[in-house]
N, C-alpha and C positions, 0 to 999 in steps of 0.2 A: 665306270669311274669308281664306284664304291668297292668293286672287286680289287682294283689296283691299290686303293688305299688300304684295304684289309690285308693284302699280300705284303705291302710295304711295312705295316705294323708288325705282322708276324715275323718277317725276316729280321727286323730290328730287335725284337724280343729274343729271338734265338741267338743273336750275336752277343747279347749281354749276359747269357747264361754263365759263362766262365767267370765273369766279374762278380756276379752274384754268389757263385760258389766260393770264390776266394774270400769275399766279405763274410760269408757265413762261417767259414773256418776260423777267421779271426774273432768273430763274435762268440763262438762256442769255446774258445780257448780259455776256459775258466776252471779253477780248481774246485774241490768239493766245498770249500768255504765261500765260494762266490768271487774270490779274488782272481785277477788275471794270472795266467801261468807265466813263469819266467824261466830263463835259462834252458837247461837241457829238456825239461818237461815241455816247455813251449815248442822247442825245436822238434821234438819227437811228435807231439800232437799235430803240429802244422804239416809235417811230412806225411803222416798217415792220412790226414784230412785231405790234403792236396792230391795225394795218389788216388784216394777214393772218388774225388770229384773230377778226375782227368777223363772226361767223356767228350765225344764229338757231338755234333748237332742232333744226330740220330740216337744218341744214348749209348753208343758203342765205345769201349775203352780206346783211348788214344794209344798209338804205337810209335816207336822210333823217335825221329827228330821232333815230331809234333808233341809227343809226351814229354820229352826232355825240356823243350821250350816252355811248355805249359807249367811244368813243375818248378822250373827256375823262376818264372814270373810269379807264380802263386806263393812260393816260399819266401822270395825276396820282397814281395809287396808288403809284408807285415812284419818284417824284422824290426826289432827295437834298436835304435842306434845306441852304441855304448857311450857312456858319459866320459868326457875328457877332463882330466884334472890338472 
């Protein structure tokens, strides 16, 4: 019973890896002055960070459609909506 519980916990932790990676990209998107990046600087940073974190459960780089899907989710999850005037 304990073995089943341990396996279930391990599987759930592996599944949350990409969400954690996405969150850490947004948390690290700060300029040298400690203020959040904006505009092109933020876009460039998020793209590089998301590409670096596009790994599967075994730590191998994602390829093809899986990578494309991951990058779209990662980059769009932390876009700042534009103000409407």
